[in-house]
C-alpha positions in Angstrom: 54.2 -32.3 -40.5 55.6 -33.1 -44.0 53.2 -34.5 -46.4 54.1 -37.8 -47.8 55.5 -36.4 -51.2 57.9 -33.8 -49.0 58.9 -36.7 -46.7 60.0 -38.5 -49.5 61.7 -35.7 -51.5 63.8 -35.1 -48.3 65.0 -38.6 -47.9 66.6 -38.4 -51.1 67.6 -34.5 -50.9 71.2 -34.3 -52.4 72.1 -38.2 -51.8 74.7 -38.8 -54.1 74.0 -42.4 -54.0 71.2 -41.7 -56.6 73.4 -41.0 -59.4 73.1 -42.5 -63.2 75.7 -41.9 -66.1 72.6 -40.0 -68.2 73.5 -37.1 -66.5 77.3 -36.4 -68.0 75.7 -36.8 -71.3 73.1 -33.9 -70.7 75.3 -31.7 -69.2 77.7 -32.2 -72.5 74.6 -31.5 -74.1 73.8 -28.3 -72.5 77.4 -27.5 -72.8 77.4 -27.9 -76.6 74.3 -25.6 -76.8 76.0 -22.9 -75.4 79.3 -23.6 -77.4 77.3 -23.3 -80.4 75.7 -20.1 -79.8 79.0 -18.8 -78.4 80.7 -19.8 -81.7 78.4 -17.9 -83.4 78.6 -14.8 -81.0 75.0 -15.2 -80.7 75.0 -13.3 -77.5 71.2 -12.3 -77.4 70.3 -16.3 -77.1 73.2 -17.2 -75.1 72.0 -14.6 -72.3 68.5 -15.1 -72.9 69.1 -19.0 -72.1 71.3 -18.0 -69.3 68.5 -15.8 -67.7 65.7 -18.0 -67.7 67.7 -20.6 -66.2 68.8 -18.3 -63.2 64.8 -17.1 -63.2 64.4 -20.8 -62.4 66.8 -21.1 -59.5 65.0 -18.3 -57.7 61.9 -19.9 -58.3 63.1 -23.0 -56.9 64.7 -21.4 -54.1 61.8 -19.7 -52.9 60.2 -23.2 -53.4 62.4 -24.5 -50.9 62.0 -21.7 -47.9 58.6 -21.9 -48.6 58.7 -25.8 -47.4 61.1 -24.8 -44.6 58.6 -21.8 -43.7 55.7 -24.5 -43.5 57.2 -27.4 -42.4 54.1 -29.0 -44.6 54.9 -29.1 -48.5 56.7 -27.1 -51.5 54.3 -25.7 -54.0 55.9 -28.6 -56.3 58.2 -31.4 -55.3 60.3 -33.9 -57.3 60.4 -37.0 -54.9 62.1 -39.4 -57.3 63.3 -40.9 -60.3 66.3 -38.9 -60.3 70.0 -39.0 -60.5 70.4 -36.0 -57.9 67.8 -34.0 -56.2 69.4 -30.3 -56.1 66.4 -28.9 -54.0 62.9 -29.9 -53.2 61.1 -29.4 -56.1 64.5 -29.0 -58.6 66.1 -32.1 -59.5 69.5 -31.9 -62.1 67.4 -33.3 -64.8 65.1 -30.7 -64.3 67.6 -27.8 -64.1 69.8 -29.0 -67.2 66.3 -28.6 -69.2 66.0 -25.0 -67.9 69.4 -24.4 -68.8 68.7 -25.3 -72.7 64.9 -24.3 -72.7 65.2 -20.5 -73.1 68.0 -21.1 -75.6 65.6 -22.9 -77.8 62.5 -20.6 -77.3 65.0 -17.5 -77.7 65.7 -19.3 -81.0 61.9 -19.1 -82.3 61.6 -15.3 -82.0 61.3 -13.1 -84.6 64.2 -10.9 -85.6 62.0 -7.8 -85.9 60.7 -7.6 -81.8 58.3 -4.5 -83.0 56.8 -7.1 -85.4 52.8 -7.9 -84.2 51.4 -11.5 -84.1 47.5 -11.4 -84.4 47.6 -8.0 -83.7 50.0 -8.6 -80.2 53.5 -8.1 -79.7 55.3 -11.1 -80.8 57.7 -11.4 -77.6 54.0 -12.0 -75.6 52.6 -14.4 -78.2 55.8 -16.4 -77.9 55.9 -16.3 -74.1 52.5 -17.1 -73.8 52.4 -19.8 -76.1 55.6 -21.4 -74.2 54.1 -20.9 -70.9 51.0 -22.5 -71.9 52.6 -25.5 -73.6 54.8 -26.0 -70.2 51.7 -25.9 -68.3 49.9 -28.7 -69.7 53.5 -30.7 -70.1 53.5 -30.0 -65.8 49.6 -31.3 -65.9 50.5 -34.5 -66.9 53.9 -35.0 -65.1 52.0 -34.0 -61.8 49.4 -36.9 -63.1 52.0 -39.3 -63.8 53.5 -38.8 -60.2 56.8 -37.1 -61.3 55.8 -33.9 -59.8 53.7 -33.3 -56.8 51.2 -30.7 -55.7 49.9 -30.4 -52.0 48.2 -27.4 -51.9 44.9 -26.2 -54.1 46.4 -22.9 -55.1 49.0 -24.3 -56.9 47.1 -27.9 -58.6 45.9 -28.7 -61.9 42.2 -27.1 -60.3 44.3 -23.3 -60.3 46.9 -23.5 -63.6 46.7 -20.2 -63.9 49.5 -19.5 -60.9 51.8 -22.2 -62.5 51.4 -19.8 -65.9 52.3 -16.6 -64.6 54.5 -17.6 -61.7 56.2 -20.5 -63.0 56.6 -20.2 -66.4 55.4 -16.4 -67.9 57.8 -14.3 -66.0 60.8 -16.5 -66.9 60.0 -16.2 -70.4 59.2 -12.6 -70.1 62.3 -12.2 -68.4 64.2 -13.4 -71.0 63.1 -11.9 -73.7 63.7 -9.1 -72.3 67.2 -9.6 -71.8 67.2 -10.7 -75.2 66.4 -7.6 -76.6 68.5 -5.4 -74.6 70.6 -3.1 -76.9 74.0 -4.3 -75.8 76.0 -7.2 -74.5 77.3 -5.5 -71.8 73.7 -4.9 -70.5 72.4 -8.6 -71.2 75.9 -9.5 -69.1 75.0 -7.1 -66.3 71.5 -8.3 -65.9 72.0 -12.0 -66.1 75.2 -12.1 -64.0 73.1 -9.8 -61.5 70.2 -12.5 -61.6 72.7 -15.8 -61.2 75.0 -13.7 -58.4 71.7 -13.0 -56.5 70.6 -17.1 -56.7 74.2 -18.0 -55.5 74.1 -15.7 -52.5 70.5 -17.0 -51.7 71.6 -20.6 -52.3 74.7 -19.9 -49.8 72.8 -18.1 -47.2 69.8 -19.8 -47.0 71.4 -23.4 -48.2 74.5 -23.3 -46.9 74.8 -21.0 -44.2 71.1 -21.6 -42.4 70.7 -25.2 -43.8 66.8 -24.2 -44.8 67.2 -25.4 -48.4 
């Protein structure tokens, strides 16, 4: 039996009647951010940003499959306040935010990937700090009802799972892609991840209708 939040989300899932014009300038902002980095040939940041975006899509697909499998609720839901709900826990505004997030955080990385901060590898310090900040924001979004949680293992009482599964691996992957030695290697990993997302969406969403 779906929870009330899950039911509200499925009621507006991919319903174009909720479209709002703010999506267009947000999309242009994302395109500008990437165009600016491409103009500078800053491939480390470009592929780090796309890798983080692809990682979020993989999480969101898994979240949608969780709802399909249980018929009860996703781990997280986004039941309202959106111009378009792409998947049960992913609206267009969240997706555009994640498209920029990897770029923003990658630009804070020290140039020397071997430098240490407080005795720790700097990539892990940035990933841990960014993940902690994201969890704090998620706690607030849940508190005001923008994001819903229906399981005790994914809640304010168990924030460590949100920290690790919801964010830390995103940043770890993005920074690993950032530091790969060649543009070809960065592109291969990133396009492979985005390709996996596309196949999963096509199979589980398009062909089977589970998302």
